[in-house]
matplotlib code that plots the C-alpha trace (Angstrom):
import matplotlib.pyplot as plt

x = [4.0, 3.7, 2.6, 6.0, 7.7, 5.2, 5.9, 9.6, 9.4, 7.0, 8.8, 12.3, 11.2, 9.3, 12.4, 14.4, 11.6, 11.4, 15.2, 15.7, 12.7, 14.1, 17.4, 15.5, 13.5, 16.7, 18.4, 15.4, 15.4, 19.1, 18.2, 14.9, 16.3, 19.4, 19.5, 20.5, 19.5, 21.8, 22.2, 24.1, 21.3, 18.7, 20.9, 20.9, 17.1, 16.8, 19.2, 17.8, 14.2, 14.8, 16.0, 12.9, 10.7, 12.3, 11.7, 8.0, 7.6, 9.1, 6.9, 3.6, 4.4, 4.9, 1.6, -0.2, 1.0, -0.7, -3.9, -4.9, -4.8, -8.5, -7.4, -6.3, -4.1, -6.0, -5.7, -7.1, -8.3, -9.1, -7.6, -4.4, -3.1, -3.0, -1.6, 2.1, 2.2, 5.9, 5.3, 4.1, 7.6, 9.4, 10.6, 10.4, 7.7, 7.6, 4.9, 3.1, 3.3, 3.6, 0.6, -2.5, -0.6, 1.5, -1.6, -3.1, 0.0, 0.0, -3.5, -2.4, 0.6, -1.7, -4.0, -0.9, 0.5, -2.8, -2.7, 1.0, 0.7, -2.3, -0.3, 2.7, 0.4, -0.9, 2.7, 3.7, 0.8, 1.5, 5.1, 4.2, 1.9, 3.9, 7.6, 7.7, 9.5, 6.5, 6.0, 6.4, 9.1, 11.5, 10.5, 11.1, 14.2, 17.8, 18.9, 16.0, 16.5, 20.2, 20.0, 16.3, 16.9, 13.5, 11.6, 13.1, 12.3, 8.7, 8.5, 9.6, 6.5, 3.9, 5.2, 5.4, 1.8, 0.6, 2.7, 1.4, -2.2, -1.6, 0.0, -3.1, -5.1, -2.6, -2.8, -6.6, -6.7, -4.3, -6.5, -9.4, -7.2, -5.3, -7.9, -10.5, -7.9, -9.5, -7.9, -9.7, -8.1, -9.7, -8.3, -4.9, -5.1, -6.1, -3.3, -0.8, -2.0, -2.0, 1.5, 2.8, 1.3, 2.8, 6.2, 6.0, 4.7, 7.5, 10.2, 9.5, 10.1, 13.0, 14.6, 14.0, 15.7, 18.7, 18.9, 18.5, 20.8, 23.2, 23.7, 23.0, 23.7, 26.8, 24.5, 22.7, 25.9, 27.6, 25.5, 28.2, 27.7, 23.9, 24.6, 27.0, 24.3, 21.8, 24.1, 24.9, 21.4, 18.8, 15.2, 13.1, 10.1, 6.6, 7.2, 10.5, 9.0, 6.4, 9.2, 11.0, 7.9, 7.2, 10.8, 10.6, 7.3, 9.0, 12.0, 9.6, 7.7, 10.9, 12.1, 8.7, 8.9, 12.4, 11.3, 8.4, 10.7, 13.0, 10.1, 8.7, 12.2, 12.5, 9.1, 9.9, 13.1, 11.3, 8.7, 11.4, 13.2, 9.9]
y = [7.0, 3.9, 0.6, -0.9, 1.9, 1.5, -2.2, -1.6, 0.9, -1.1, -4.4, -3.0, -1.2, -4.3, -6.4, -4.1, -4.2, -8.0, -8.6, -6.1, -7.4, -10.9, -9.7, -7.9, -11.0, -13.2, -10.7, -10.6, -14.4, -14.4, -12.4, -14.1, -17.6, -17.0, -17.5, -13.9, -10.7, -10.1, -6.3, -6.4, -8.4, -5.8, -3.1, -5.0, -5.2, -1.4, -0.7, -3.4, -2.5, 1.1, 0.0, -2.2, 0.8, 3.0, 0.3, 0.0, 3.8, 3.9, 1.1, 2.4, 6.0, 4.8, 2.9, 5.9, 8.1, 5.9, 4.9, 7.8, 10.6, 10.2, 9.4, 5.7, 4.4, 3.3, -0.4, -3.1, -5.4, -5.5, -8.9, -8.6, -11.9, -10.5, -7.0, -6.9, -10.7, -11.5, -15.3, -15.3, -14.2, -16.4, -13.4, -12.4, -13.4, -10.6, -8.9, -7.5, -9.4, -13.0, -14.4, -16.3, -18.8, -16.0, -14.0, -17.0, -17.4, -13.7, -14.1, -16.7, -14.6, -11.6, -13.7, -15.1, -11.6, -10.4, -13.2, -12.7, -9.0, -9.5, -11.9, -9.5, -6.7, -8.8, -9.7, -6.0, -5.0, -7.9, -6.8, -3.2, -4.2, -7.0, -6.2, -3.3, -1.2, 1.1, 1.2, 4.3, 2.8, 2.3, 5.4, 7.6, 5.7, 7.0, 4.9, 6.2, 9.8, 9.7, 7.6, 7.3, 3.6, 2.4, 5.0, 3.7, 0.1, 1.1, 2.9, -0.3, -2.1, 0.7, 1.9, -1.7, -2.4, 0.7, -0.3, -3.8, -2.6, -0.3, -3.2, -5.3, -2.7, -2.7, -6.4, -6.5, -4.1, -6.3, -9.3, -7.5, -7.2, -10.5, -12.9, -11.6, -11.2, -7.9, -4.5, -2.5, 0.9, 2.1, -0.9, -0.3, 3.3, 2.3, -0.2, 2.4, 5.0, 2.6, 1.4, 4.9, 5.3, 1.9, 3.1, 6.3, 4.5, 1.8, 4.4, 5.1, 1.5, 0.8, 4.2, 3.5, 0.1, 1.9, 4.3, 1.6, -1.1, 0.8, 4.1, 3.0, -0.8, -0.5, 0.1, -3.1, -5.0, -3.6, -4.0, -2.2, 0.9, 0.8, 0.5, 3.5, 5.6, 4.5, 5.4, 8.9, 9.9, 9.1, 10.2, 10.3, 8.0, 9.1, 6.8, 8.4, 11.9, 10.8, 9.6, 12.8, 14.8, 12.7, 13.2, 16.9, 17.1, 15.0, 17.4, 20.4, 18.7, 18.0, 21.6, 22.9, 20.5, 21.7, 25.3, 24.5, 22.7, 25.7, 28.0, 25.8, 25.7, 29.4, 29.9, 27.4, 29.2, 32.5, 30.9, 29.5, 32.9, 34.5]
z = [-34.9, -37.1, -35.7, -36.3, -34.3, -31.5, -31.3, -31.3, -28.4, -26.2, -26.8, -26.1, -22.9, -21.7, -22.3, -20.0, -17.4, -17.1, -17.2, -14.4, -12.6, -12.7, -11.3, -8.5, -7.6, -7.6, -5.3, -3.0, -2.9, -2.0, 1.1, 2.0, 1.6, 3.7, 7.5, 8.0, 6.3, 3.2, 3.1, -0.2, -1.8, -0.6, -2.1, -5.4, -5.2, -5.0, -7.9, -10.3, -9.2, -10.2, -13.6, -14.0, -13.0, -15.7, -18.3, -17.4, -17.4, -20.9, -22.2, -20.7, -21.7, -25.3, -25.2, -23.7, -26.4, -29.0, -27.2, -24.9, -27.5, -28.5, -32.1, -32.0, -34.8, -37.9, -38.2, -40.5, -37.7, -34.0, -33.4, -31.3, -32.6, -36.2, -35.5, -36.2, -36.3, -36.6, -36.6, -40.3, -41.3, -38.9, -36.9, -33.2, -30.7, -28.1, -26.1, -29.2, -32.5, -31.2, -33.0, -31.7, -29.5, -28.0, -27.2, -25.4, -23.4, -22.6, -21.3, -18.8, -17.8, -17.2, -14.9, -13.1, -12.6, -11.0, -8.5, -7.8, -7.3, -5.0, -2.9, -2.8, -1.8, 1.1, 2.2, 2.1, 4.2, 6.7, 6.9, 7.5, 10.3, 12.0, 11.3, 13.8, 11.3, 11.0, 14.8, 16.9, 19.0, 16.1, 14.2, 17.3, 18.3, 18.1, 15.0, 12.9, 14.1, 13.0, 9.8, 8.8, 8.4, 9.8, 7.9, 4.7, 5.6, 6.4, 3.1, 1.3, 2.8, 2.4, -1.0, -2.2, -1.3, -3.2, -6.3, -6.2, -6.0, -9.0, -10.9, -10.4, -12.2, -15.1, -15.6, -15.3, -18.2, -20.2, -19.4, -21.2, -24.3, -24.4, -23.2, -25.7, -28.4, -29.0, -29.5, -26.8, -27.0, -23.8, -21.9, -23.3, -22.3, -18.8, -18.6, -19.8, -17.2, -14.3, -15.5, -15.3, -11.8, -10.8, -12.0, -10.0, -6.9, -7.2, -7.2, -3.5, -2.1, -4.4, -3.6, 0.1, -0.3, -1.9, 1.1, 3.7, 2.3, 0.0, 2.0, 5.6, 5.3, 7.5, 10.5, 9.9, 9.3, 12.4, 15.6, 17.6, 15.5, 16.1, 19.9, 19.7, 18.0, 20.7, 23.5, 22.0, 21.0, 23.6, 23.1, 26.3, 26.0, 27.3, 30.4, 31.0, 30.8, 33.3, 35.6, 35.3, 36.0, 39.1, 40.3, 39.9, 41.9, 44.6, 44.7, 44.9, 47.7, 49.7, 49.2, 50.5, 53.5, 54.3, 54.2, 56.5, 58.9, 59.0, 59.6, 62.4, 64.0, 63.9, 65.4, 68.2, 69.0, 69.3, 71.6, 73.9, 74.2, 75.3]

ax = plt.figure().add_subplot(projection="3d")
ax.plot(x, y, z, "-o")
ax.set_aspect("equal")
plt.show()
């Protein structure tokens, strides 16, 4: 693969990734900034997020094909700002080929993305711990048994934390390349592999969002439907099982007592006849 073809493939896929990612973030903001949960916005997050994931997968796979083969492309320089520089011809300024100024900007973007993904990972972990969606009560409850709704919402948090952590590794590798303006093939290979892992990991939370909001969103929108499911499908809790066990023991004790009373009455009658 020529350098020009590589740049075209990576740039095109990255463009799809960031446009879809922007759409996903805007949809997520539409839900988070509202007074109530916007189920349709969460559905949009899942769909556009999956498109973003596929774009990142295509970009990182193209980069891995060129940098992880053990035989890196033969280039005239190791300076990223010079390789495929489109600025000298007044052309495009994309992820690769944007010239010295663009590489410096990309360095700042990489650092910002590391910080942002660390923050998002923390928020996902906090949501998984404190939202209650990953708790035993909701996961063992009737709504989840019927629809898998809370399992999907829990997957959004846990899968999101894993994807954000992998994305941090991706951008740390890109920092090594852009902030030094040096073509470190090993770092690019590492970035491409972690990018592929990120794409695979992100499919779980985005797919879970599609299931929860697009497929089962009517349960969230309609509280009466959730109540109907709860009334039709009851799962005994451990406390309820203990109560049932105690009630059974009480009934057995009463039955034994009744038998004993009948026995004593019979014996008393025989004694009186004698």
